[in-house]
VEXRO-404065 format. One record per atom (N, C-alpha, C): atom name; residue number from 1; y, z, x. Coordinates in nm, 2 decimals. Atoms other than C-alpha are relative to their C-alpha. Layout:
// residues N
 atome num     c2     c3     c1
    CA NUM      Y      Z      X
...
//
This chain:
// residues 209
 atome num     c2     c3     c1
     N   1   0.12   0.00  -0.09
    CA   1  11.47  13.50   1.81
     C   1  -0.11   0.06  -0.10
     N   2   0.13  -0.02   0.03
    CA   2  11.12  13.51   1.72
     C   2  -0.07   0.17   0.04
     N   3   0.06  -0.11  -0.05
    CA   3  10.92  13.84   1.73
     C   3  -0.10  -0.03   0.12
     N   4   0.07   0.04  -0.10
    CA   4  10.73  13.86   2.04
     C   4  -0.16  -0.02  -0.03
     N   5   0.12   0.02   0.01
    CA   5  10.39  13.69   2.02
     C   5  -0.04  -0.09   0.13
     N   6   0.04   0.06  -0.10
    CA   6  10.37  13.56   2.37
     C   6   0.04   0.10   0.11
     N   7   0.02  -0.11  -0.12
    CA   7  10.31  13.80   2.69
     C   7   0.15   0.00   0.07
     N   8  -0.09  -0.04  -0.08
    CA   8  10.61  13.96   2.85
     C   8  -0.01   0.09   0.13
     N   9   0.03  -0.11  -0.06
    CA   9  10.50  14.17   3.14
     C   9  -0.08   0.07  -0.06
     N  10   0.08  -0.12   0.05
    CA  10  10.31  14.47   3.08
     C  10   0.08   0.11  -0.04
     N  11  -0.04  -0.13   0.08
    CA  11  10.38  14.80   2.91
     C  11  -0.03   0.14   0.06
     N  12   0.07  -0.11  -0.04
    CA  12  10.33  15.15   3.05
     C  12   0.07   0.14  -0.04
     N  13  -0.08  -0.12   0.05
    CA  13  10.41  15.49   2.87
     C  13   0.01   0.07   0.13
     N  14  -0.03  -0.12  -0.16
    CA  14  10.58  15.73   3.16
     C  14   0.01   0.13  -0.13
     N  15  -0.02  -0.14   0.02
    CA  15  10.58  16.11   3.09
     C  15   0.13   0.05   0.08
     N  16  -0.11  -0.05  -0.08
    CA  16  10.91  16.27   3.19
     C  16   0.10   0.03  -0.10
     N  17  -0.10  -0.12   0.07
    CA  17  11.19  16.52   3.03
     C  17   0.14  -0.10  -0.06
     N  18  -0.09   0.09   0.03
    CA  18  11.40  16.25   2.85
     C  18   0.13   0.09  -0.07
     N  19  -0.13  -0.07   0.00
    CA  19  11.66  16.53   2.74
     C  19   0.07   0.05   0.11
     N  20  -0.06  -0.04  -0.15
    CA  20  11.70  16.65   3.11
     C  20   0.06  -0.13   0.06
     N  21  -0.04   0.13  -0.06
    CA  21  11.75  16.29   3.20
     C  21   0.12  -0.04  -0.05
     N  22  -0.14   0.04   0.06
    CA  22  12.02  16.24   2.94
     C  22   0.13   0.11   0.04
     N  23  -0.10  -0.09  -0.01
    CA  23  12.20  16.58   3.00
     C  23   0.04  -0.01   0.15
     N  24  -0.04   0.03  -0.15
    CA  24  12.21  16.48   3.38
     C  24   0.08  -0.10   0.02
     N  25  -0.05   0.16   0.00
    CA  25  12.32  16.12   3.31
     C  25   0.16   0.03  -0.06
     N  26  -0.15  -0.01   0.03
    CA  26  12.63  16.23   3.12
     C  26   0.07   0.10   0.03
     N  27  -0.06  -0.12  -0.07
    CA  27  12.71  16.54   3.35
     C  27   0.06  -0.08   0.11
     N  28  -0.04   0.07  -0.08
    CA  28  12.76  16.27   3.59
     C  28   0.10  -0.13  -0.02
     N  29  -0.07   0.10   0.08
    CA  29  12.98  16.04   3.36
     C  29   0.12  -0.04   0.09
     N  30  -0.11   0.05  -0.08
    CA  30  13.27  16.04   3.62
     C  30  -0.06  -0.07   0.12
     N  31   0.04   0.11  -0.09
    CA  31  13.03  15.85   3.85
     C  31  -0.04  -0.12  -0.06
     N  32   0.02   0.12   0.08
    CA  32  12.98  15.59   3.59
     C  32   0.07  -0.11   0.07
     N  33  -0.10   0.09  -0.05
    CA  33  13.09  15.25   3.72
     C  33   0.04  -0.10  -0.11
     N  34  -0.01   0.09   0.12
    CA  34  13.27  15.01   3.47
     C  34  -0.02  -0.14   0.08
     N  35   0.02   0.11  -0.04
    CA  35  13.14  14.69   3.48
     C  35   0.05  -0.13  -0.09
     N  36  -0.10   0.10   0.07
    CA  36  13.36  14.51   3.21
     C  36   0.12   0.01  -0.03
     N  37  -0.13  -0.06   0.10
    CA  37  13.70  14.47   3.08
     C  37  -0.01  -0.06  -0.11
     N  38   0.00   0.07   0.11
    CA  38  13.60  14.30   2.77
     C  38  -0.08   0.12  -0.10
     N  39   0.10  -0.10   0.08
    CA  39  13.34  14.55   2.63
     C  39  -0.06   0.12   0.11
     N  40   0.05  -0.14  -0.11
    CA  40  13.21  14.90   2.75
     C  40  -0.15  -0.04   0.04
     N  41   0.07   0.02  -0.09
    CA  41  12.95  14.84   3.01
     C  41   0.00   0.04   0.13
     N  42   0.00  -0.12  -0.12
    CA  42  12.85  15.12   3.30
     C  42  -0.12  -0.02   0.05
     N  43   0.13  -0.02  -0.06
    CA  43  12.60  15.15   3.55
     C  43   0.01   0.15   0.09
     N  44   0.00  -0.11  -0.12
    CA  44  12.52  15.48   3.76
     C  44  -0.09  -0.03   0.09
     N  45   0.04   0.06  -0.14
    CA  45  12.44  15.33   4.09
     C  45   0.03  -0.14   0.04
     N  46  -0.05   0.13  -0.06
    CA  46  12.50  15.01   4.26
     C  46  -0.15  -0.13  -0.01
     N  47   0.11   0.12   0.02
    CA  47  12.27  14.68   4.19
     C  47   0.02  -0.12   0.10
     N  48   0.00   0.09  -0.06
    CA  48  12.21  14.40   4.39
     C  48   0.08  -0.11  -0.07
     N  49  -0.01   0.09   0.09
    CA  49  12.28  14.16   4.10
     C  49   0.16   0.04  -0.05
     N  50  -0.14   0.01   0.02
    CA  50  12.64  14.30   4.06
     C  50   0.07   0.04   0.10
     N  51  -0.08  -0.04  -0.15
    CA  51  12.73  14.43   4.41
     C  51  -0.06  -0.08   0.11
     N  52   0.06   0.10  -0.09
    CA  52  12.52  14.22   4.63
     C  52   0.01   0.03   0.15
     N  53  -0.07  -0.02  -0.13
    CA  53  12.67  14.18   4.98
     C  53   0.13   0.08   0.04
     N  54  -0.14  -0.07  -0.03
    CA  54  12.96  14.41   4.94
     C  54   0.00   0.14   0.09
     N  55   0.00  -0.15  -0.07
    CA  55  13.07  14.73   5.09
     C  55  -0.03   0.11  -0.08
     N  56   0.07  -0.13   0.09
    CA  56  13.01  14.94   4.77
     C  56  -0.15   0.00   0.00
     N  57   0.14  -0.02   0.03
    CA  57  12.68  14.86   4.77
     C  57  -0.05   0.05   0.15
     N  58   0.04  -0.06  -0.13
    CA  58  12.62  14.91   5.18
     C  58   0.05   0.12   0.02
     N  59  -0.07  -0.11  -0.09
    CA  59  12.86  15.19   5.26
     C  59  -0.04   0.13  -0.13
     N  60   0.02  -0.09   0.08
    CA  60  12.79  15.40   4.93
     C  60  -0.15   0.04  -0.01
     N  61   0.15  -0.03   0.01
    CA  61  12.43  15.37   4.94
     C  61  -0.07   0.14   0.02
     N  62   0.11  -0.14   0.00
    CA  62  12.28  15.71   5.10
     C  62   0.09   0.06  -0.07
     N  63  -0.05  -0.10   0.13
    CA  63  12.55  15.91   4.90
     C  63  -0.06  -0.02  -0.14
     N  64   0.04   0.01   0.13
    CA  64  12.47  15.77   4.57
     C  64  -0.18  -0.02   0.00
     N  65   0.13  -0.07   0.03
    CA  65  12.09  15.78   4.64
     C  65  -0.04   0.14   0.00
     N  66   0.04  -0.17   0.02
    CA  66  12.11  16.14   4.72
     C  66   0.04   0.07  -0.13
     N  67  -0.04  -0.04   0.14
    CA  67  12.29  16.20   4.40
     C  67  -0.09  -0.04  -0.12
     N  68   0.10  -0.02   0.09
    CA  68  12.03  16.04   4.20
     C  68  -0.12   0.00   0.02
     N  69   0.14  -0.08   0.00
    CA  69  11.71  16.16   4.34
     C  69   0.04   0.13  -0.02
     N  70  -0.01  -0.12   0.05
    CA  70  11.88  16.49   4.32
     C  70  -0.03   0.04  -0.16
     N  71  -0.01   0.02   0.15
    CA  71  11.94  16.42   3.96
     C  71  -0.12  -0.01  -0.08
     N  72   0.10   0.06   0.06
    CA  72  11.64  16.24   3.87
     C  72  -0.14  -0.02   0.05
     N  73   0.12  -0.01  -0.08
    CA  73  11.35  16.32   4.10
     C  73  -0.12   0.00  -0.10
     N  74   0.12   0.02   0.05
    CA  74  11.08  16.35   3.84
     C  74   0.01  -0.12  -0.06
     N  75   0.02   0.14   0.05
    CA  75  11.19  16.01   3.67
     C  75  -0.04  -0.09   0.12
     N  76   0.04   0.08  -0.11
    CA  76  11.15  15.85   4.03
     C  76  -0.15   0.01   0.02
     N  77   0.11  -0.02  -0.03
    CA  77  10.84  16.04   4.08
     C  77  -0.12  -0.06  -0.09
     N  78   0.08   0.05   0.08
    CA  78  10.68  15.93   3.78
     C  78  -0.02  -0.17  -0.03
     N  79   0.00   0.13  -0.01
    CA  79  10.77  15.56   3.80
     C  79  -0.07  -0.04   0.10
     N  80   0.08   0.03  -0.12
    CA  80  10.65  15.55   4.17
     C  80  -0.13   0.02  -0.01
     N  81   0.13  -0.04   0.03
    CA  81  10.32  15.71   4.04
     C  81  -0.08  -0.10  -0.07
     N  82   0.06   0.09   0.12
    CA  82  10.26  15.46   3.76
     C  82  -0.03  -0.12   0.07
     N  83  -0.01   0.12  -0.05
    CA  83  10.35  15.17   3.98
     C  83  -0.13   0.02   0.15
     N  84   0.11   0.00  -0.08
    CA  84  10.10  15.29   4.27
     C  84  -0.12   0.00  -0.08
     N  85   0.13   0.02   0.06
    CA  85   9.83  15.33   4.03
     C  85  -0.03  -0.14  -0.03
     N  86   0.05   0.16   0.05
    CA  86   9.85  14.98   3.88
     C  86  -0.03  -0.07   0.13
     N  87   0.00   0.11  -0.13
    CA  87   9.89  14.84   4.26
     C  87  -0.10   0.02   0.06
     N  88   0.09  -0.06  -0.11
    CA  88   9.64  15.09   4.42
     C  88   0.04  -0.03   0.11
     N  89  -0.05  -0.03  -0.12
    CA  89   9.83  15.13   4.70
     C  89   0.16   0.07  -0.04
     N  90  -0.12  -0.05   0.00
    CA  90  10.14  15.32   4.82
     C  90   0.11  -0.09  -0.05
     N  91  -0.12   0.09   0.05
    CA  91  10.49  15.23   4.65
     C  91   0.10   0.10   0.04
     N  92  -0.13  -0.11  -0.05
    CA  92  10.82  15.42   4.81
     C  92   0.12  -0.05  -0.03
     N  93  -0.13   0.02  -0.01
    CA  93  11.17  15.42   4.78
     C  93   0.08  -0.07   0.11
     N  94  -0.07   0.03  -0.11
    CA  94  11.36  15.19   4.99
     C  94   0.12   0.04   0.07
     N  95  -0.11  -0.09  -0.05
    CA  95  11.55  15.42   5.20
     C  95   0.13  -0.06   0.04
     N  96  -0.09   0.06  -0.05
    CA  96  11.79  15.15   5.32
     C  96   0.09  -0.08  -0.06
     N  97  -0.08   0.07   0.08
    CA  97  11.89  14.99   5.01
     C  97   0.01   0.10  -0.13
     N  98  -0.03  -0.07   0.12
    CA  98  12.01  15.13   4.65
     C  98  -0.12   0.02  -0.08
     N  99   0.14  -0.02   0.08
    CA  99  11.76  15.32   4.44
     C  99   0.05  -0.08  -0.14
     N 100  -0.02   0.00   0.16
    CA 100  11.69  15.24   4.06
     C 100   0.10   0.09  -0.05
     N 101  -0.10  -0.01   0.09
    CA 101  12.01  15.28   3.86
     C 101  -0.02   0.03  -0.17
     N 102   0.00   0.00   0.16
    CA 102  12.10  15.30   3.50
     C 102   0.14  -0.09  -0.03
     N 103  -0.08   0.08   0.06
    CA 103  12.25  15.05   3.26
     C 103   0.03   0.11  -0.11
     N 104  -0.05  -0.09   0.12
    CA 104  12.47  15.23   2.99
     C 104   0.08  -0.09  -0.09
     N 105  -0.10   0.06   0.10
    CA 105  12.61  15.04   2.71
     C 105   0.00   0.12  -0.14
     N 106  -0.02  -0.10   0.16
    CA 106  12.80  15.25   2.43
     C 106   0.02  -0.08  -0.10
     N 107   0.01   0.08   0.13
    CA 107  12.77  15.12   2.09
     C 107   0.17  -0.05  -0.04
     N 108  -0.13   0.06   0.01
    CA 108  13.06  14.85   2.03
     C 108  -0.06  -0.09  -0.09
     N 109   0.00   0.09   0.09
    CA 109  13.13  14.59   1.76
     C 109  -0.05  -0.12   0.07
     N 110   0.03   0.13  -0.06
    CA 110  13.10  14.32   2.01
     C 110  -0.16  -0.03   0.01
     N 111   0.14   0.00  -0.03
    CA 111  12.76  14.38   2.08
     C 111  -0.11  -0.08  -0.12
     N 112   0.07   0.05   0.09
    CA 112  12.66  14.26   1.74
     C 112  -0.01  -0.18   0.00
     N 113  -0.01   0.12  -0.04
    CA 113  12.75  13.91   1.84
     C 113   0.03  -0.08   0.15
     N 114   0.02   0.02  -0.10
    CA 114  12.71  13.89   2.20
     C 114  -0.14   0.06   0.09
     N 115   0.09  -0.04  -0.08
    CA 115  12.42  13.93   2.44
     C 115   0.01   0.00   0.13
     N 116  -0.03   0.02  -0.13
    CA 116  12.35  13.93   2.82
     C 116  -0.03  -0.14   0.06
     N 117   0.02   0.16  -0.05
    CA 117  12.34  13.60   3.03
     C 117  -0.15  -0.01   0.03
     N 118   0.15   0.04  -0.05
    CA 118  12.00  13.42   3.05
     C 118   0.01   0.00   0.16
     N 119   0.04   0.00  -0.10
    CA 119  11.85  13.49   3.39
     C 119  -0.13   0.00   0.04
     N 120   0.14  -0.06  -0.10
    CA 120  11.57  13.51   3.66
     C 120   0.06   0.09   0.08
     N 121  -0.03  -0.14  -0.13
    CA 121  11.55  13.84   3.91
     C 121  -0.04  -0.07   0.10
     N 122   0.01   0.04  -0.16
    CA 122  11.62  13.75   4.26
     C 122   0.07   0.08   0.09
     N 123  -0.11  -0.13  -0.11
    CA 123  11.79  14.05   4.40
     C 123  -0.04   0.00   0.11
     N 124   0.04   0.00  -0.11
    CA 124  11.59  14.04   4.68
     C 124   0.05  -0.14   0.09
     N 125  -0.08   0.12  -0.07
    CA 125  11.74  13.70   4.80
     C 125   0.12   0.02   0.01
     N 126  -0.15  -0.03  -0.02
    CA 126  12.08  13.79   4.73
     C 126   0.01   0.12   0.10
     N 127   0.00  -0.11  -0.14
    CA 127  12.02  14.09   5.01
     C 127  -0.08  -0.06   0.11
     N 128   0.07   0.07  -0.13
    CA 128  11.83  13.84   5.22
     C 128  -0.12   0.08   0.02
     N 129   0.09  -0.05   0.00
    CA 129  11.49  14.00   5.18
     C 129  -0.11  -0.10  -0.02
     N 130   0.10   0.15   0.02
    CA 130  11.14  13.79   5.20
     C 130  -0.03   0.04  -0.17
     N 131   0.07   0.01   0.14
    CA 131  11.01  13.67   4.88
     C 131  -0.15   0.04  -0.01
     N 132   0.12  -0.07  -0.01
    CA 132  10.70  13.88   4.87
     C 132  -0.02   0.08  -0.09
     N 133   0.06  -0.11   0.14
    CA 133  10.53  14.05   4.54
     C 133   0.12   0.04  -0.06
     N 134  -0.10  -0.03   0.08
    CA 134  10.86  14.04   4.39
     C 134  -0.05   0.07  -0.16
     N 135   0.03  -0.07   0.13
    CA 135  10.87  14.22   4.07
     C 135   0.11   0.10  -0.07
     N 136  -0.06  -0.08   0.07
    CA 136  11.09  14.40   3.79
     C 136  -0.03   0.10  -0.08
     N 137   0.02  -0.07   0.16
    CA 137  11.11  14.70   3.54
     C 137   0.11   0.06  -0.03
     N 138  -0.11  -0.06   0.12
    CA 138  11.29  14.86   3.29
     C 138  -0.05   0.08  -0.06
     N 139   0.05  -0.12   0.07
    CA 139  11.25  15.21   3.16
     C 139   0.11   0.05  -0.08
     N 140  -0.09  -0.04   0.13
    CA 140  11.42  15.24   2.81
     C 140   0.01   0.17   0.02
     N 141  -0.03  -0.14   0.01
    CA 141  11.59  15.60   2.82
     C 141   0.04   0.04  -0.16
     N 142  -0.08   0.00   0.11
    CA 142  11.79  15.56   2.50
     C 142   0.03  -0.09  -0.05
     N 143  -0.04   0.10   0.10
    CA 143  11.82  15.34   2.24
     C 143   0.06   0.00  -0.15
     N 144  -0.07  -0.02   0.13
    CA 144  12.02  15.27   1.92
     C 144  -0.14   0.03  -0.12
     N 145   0.13  -0.01   0.09
    CA 145  11.83  15.37   1.60
     C 145  -0.03  -0.15  -0.08
     N 146   0.04   0.12   0.05
    CA 146  11.84  15.00   1.49
     C 146  -0.09  -0.07   0.12
     N 147   0.13   0.05  -0.06
    CA 147  11.61  14.94   1.80
     C 147   0.13  -0.11   0.15
     N 148  -0.07   0.09  -0.14
    CA 148  11.72  14.74   2.18
     C 148  -0.13  -0.07   0.03
     N 149   0.10   0.05  -0.08
    CA 149  11.52  14.51   2.37
     C 149   0.06  -0.09   0.06
     N 150  -0.01   0.09  -0.11
    CA 150  11.49  14.19   2.58
     C 150  -0.03  -0.13  -0.09
     N 151   0.02   0.16   0.01
    CA 151  11.53  13.82   2.49
     C 151  -0.07  -0.07   0.08
     N 152   0.05   0.09  -0.09
    CA 152  11.32  13.57   2.67
     C 152  -0.06  -0.11  -0.07
     N 153   0.03   0.12   0.04
    CA 153  11.20  13.22   2.67
     C 153  -0.14  -0.05   0.06
     N 154   0.15   0.01  -0.06
    CA 154  10.82  13.11   2.73
     C 154  -0.02  -0.17  -0.08
     N 155   0.05   0.11   0.07
    CA 155  10.74  12.73   2.66
     C 155   0.07  -0.06  -0.10
     N 156  -0.10   0.05   0.10
    CA 156  11.04  12.63   2.50
     C 156   0.06   0.08  -0.15
     N 157  -0.03  -0.09   0.10
    CA 157  11.03  12.94   2.26
     C 157   0.06   0.10   0.04
     N 158  -0.09  -0.11  -0.04
    CA 158  11.25  13.20   2.25
     C 158  -0.06   0.12  -0.10
     N 159   0.08  -0.10   0.07
    CA 159  11.12  13.57   2.16
     C 159   0.11   0.12   0.02
     N 160  -0.03  -0.14  -0.01
    CA 160  11.23  13.92   2.13
     C 160  -0.09   0.11   0.03
     N 161   0.08  -0.12  -0.06
    CA 161  11.07  14.21   2.29
     C 161   0.06   0.13  -0.01
     N 162  -0.09  -0.13   0.02
    CA 162  11.19  14.56   2.15
     C 162  -0.06   0.09   0.10
     N 163  -0.01  -0.16  -0.11
    CA 163  11.21  14.88   2.36
     C 163  -0.06   0.08  -0.07
     N 164   0.06  -0.14   0.05
    CA 164  11.04  15.19   2.30
     C 164   0.02   0.09   0.12
     N 165  -0.03  -0.10  -0.09
    CA 165  11.18  15.49   2.48
     C 165  -0.11   0.07   0.07
     N 166   0.12  -0.06  -0.10
    CA 166  10.97  15.59   2.77
     C 166  -0.12  -0.08   0.02
     N 167   0.14   0.07   0.00
    CA 167  10.75  15.29   2.79
     C 167   0.06  -0.12   0.09
     N 168  -0.07   0.06  -0.07
    CA 168  10.84  15.10   3.10
     C 168  -0.06  -0.14  -0.01
     N 169   0.02   0.16   0.00
    CA 169  10.84  14.70   3.10
     C 169   0.01  -0.03   0.13
     N 170  -0.01   0.04  -0.14
    CA 170  10.73  14.55   3.42
     C 170  -0.06  -0.12   0.02
     N 171   0.00   0.11   0.03
    CA 171  10.73  14.20   3.46
     C 171   0.05  -0.07   0.15
     N 172  -0.03   0.10  -0.13
    CA 172  10.76  13.92   3.75
     C 172   0.14  -0.04   0.02
     N 173  -0.15   0.04  -0.07
    CA 173  11.14  13.86   3.73
     C 173   0.04  -0.17  -0.04
     N 174  -0.03   0.15   0.03
    CA 174  11.06  13.48   3.67
     C 174   0.03  -0.06  -0.11
     N 175  -0.01   0.07   0.13
    CA 175  11.06  13.42   3.31
     C 175   0.15   0.03  -0.03
     N 176  -0.13   0.01   0.06
    CA 176  11.39  13.33   3.17
     C 176   0.03   0.12  -0.09
     N 177  -0.02  -0.10   0.09
    CA 177  11.54  13.64   2.99
     C 177   0.15   0.05   0.01
     N 178  -0.14  -0.03   0.00
    CA 178  11.86  13.83   2.89
     C 178  -0.01   0.16  -0.07
     N 179  -0.03  -0.12   0.08
    CA 179  11.98  14.17   2.73
     C 179   0.02  -0.03  -0.12
     N 180  -0.05   0.04   0.13
    CA 180  11.94  14.14   2.37
     C 180   0.12   0.09  -0.06
     N 181  -0.10  -0.07   0.06
    CA 181  12.23  14.22   2.16
     C 181  -0.04   0.13  -0.09
     N 182   0.01  -0.12   0.10
    CA 182  12.26  14.53   1.92
     C 182  -0.01  -0.06  -0.14
     N 183   0.01   0.06   0.11
    CA 183  12.13  14.47   1.60
     C 183   0.08   0.05  -0.13
     N 184  -0.07  -0.07   0.12
    CA 184  12.35  14.72   1.39
     C 184   0.11   0.06   0.11
     N 185  -0.08  -0.09  -0.05
    CA 185  12.68  14.89   1.48
     C 185   0.01   0.13  -0.04
     N 186   0.00  -0.16   0.02
    CA 186  12.67  15.30   1.47
     C 186   0.05   0.05   0.11
     N 187  -0.06  -0.10  -0.10
    CA 187  12.92  15.50   1.65
     C 187  -0.07   0.11   0.05
     N 188   0.04  -0.11  -0.09
    CA 188  12.85  15.71   1.93
     C 188  -0.16  -0.04   0.03
     N 189   0.18   0.03  -0.04
    CA 189  12.49  15.54   1.99
     C 189   0.01  -0.07   0.13
     N 190   0.03   0.10  -0.12
    CA 190  12.40  15.42   2.33
     C 190  -0.16  -0.09   0.02
     N 191   0.10   0.08  -0.10
    CA 191  12.16  15.19   2.53
     C 191  -0.01   0.01   0.14
     N 192   0.02  -0.06  -0.17
    CA 192  12.01  15.34   2.86
     C 192  -0.08  -0.04   0.02
     N 193   0.12   0.03  -0.07
    CA 193  11.78  15.20   3.05
     C 193   0.02   0.01   0.17
     N 194   0.02   0.00  -0.14
    CA 194  11.67  15.26   3.42
     C 194  -0.05  -0.16   0.05
     N 195   0.01   0.11  -0.02
    CA 195  11.64  14.95   3.59
     C 195  -0.01   0.01   0.15
     N 196   0.05   0.01  -0.13
    CA 196  11.45  14.86   3.91
     C 196  -0.10  -0.11   0.04
     N 197   0.09   0.12  -0.07
    CA 197  11.28  14.58   4.15
     C 197  -0.10   0.06   0.09
     N 198   0.12   0.00  -0.12
    CA 198  10.96  14.58   4.39
     C 198   0.03  -0.11   0.11
     N 199  -0.01   0.12  -0.11
    CA 199  10.96  14.39   4.69
     C 199  -0.10   0.07   0.11
     N 200   0.08  -0.06  -0.15
    CA 200  10.69  14.40   5.00
     C 200   0.09  -0.02   0.13
     N 201  -0.06   0.02  -0.12
    CA 201  10.83  14.46   5.31
     C 201  -0.06   0.07   0.15
     N 202   0.08  -0.07  -0.15
    CA 202  10.69  14.56   5.68
     C 202  -0.13   0.05  -0.07
     N 203   0.11  -0.04   0.06
    CA 203  10.37  14.54   5.47
     C 203  -0.05   0.13  -0.12
     N 204  -0.01  -0.12   0.09
    CA 204  10.46  14.81   5.20
     C 204   0.07  -0.03  -0.11
     N 205  -0.09  -0.01   0.11
    CA 205  10.58  14.82   4.86
     C 205   0.11   0.07  -0.01
     N 206  -0.14  -0.09   0.01
    CA 206  10.96  14.93   4.82
     C 206   0.07  -0.02  -0.16
     N 207  -0.03   0.00   0.14
    CA 207  11.12  15.01   4.47
     C 207   0.20   0.00   0.06
     N 208  -0.14  -0.01  -0.01
    CA 208  11.52  14.93   4.50
     C 208   0.05  -0.04  -0.12
     N 209  -0.03   0.10   0.09
    CA 209  11.78  14.77   4.29
     C 209   0.11  -0.08   0.05
//
């Protein structure tokens, strides 16, 4: 992959207590959901792209939302305020959908040779929501010393955008992209991000996963 020299969304520096977020995240390790039998990949929270129209997404939504909000209220408020400032309108959490949650990748040798699947983001369509003002954001919480980021393709060129901790990447989700593989394997490292989406419903902007 070439270094990123073509735009992929926008970057926004967030002010939140990373140490507190990580402490609470690891305290909730018994709530992590394993997402692969082949390598260590977990989420805290449910997402449309992994769970879609499943009982796990619908029935556990209220309890998991309450758990996430109680533990990460400061992070949610910071994200919502940043989005509100950029859009110049109110942005709220979608109470009937799953709140933004976490991708958790413990370091593993396999991540040196594999990466995420190439995709575009259409979680709102998975959930049967209107396709109005859809977008996606990623907040890097903890990245390996060798780095982490996203691969994307524009005009047949392939590029790599490195993540920075506490710098939100916000994009329309339409550009073909994937989770970049690890650059180096070091035991006991983690790649942790918060993931979320925006959609307009009932004339207001809502955030979900």
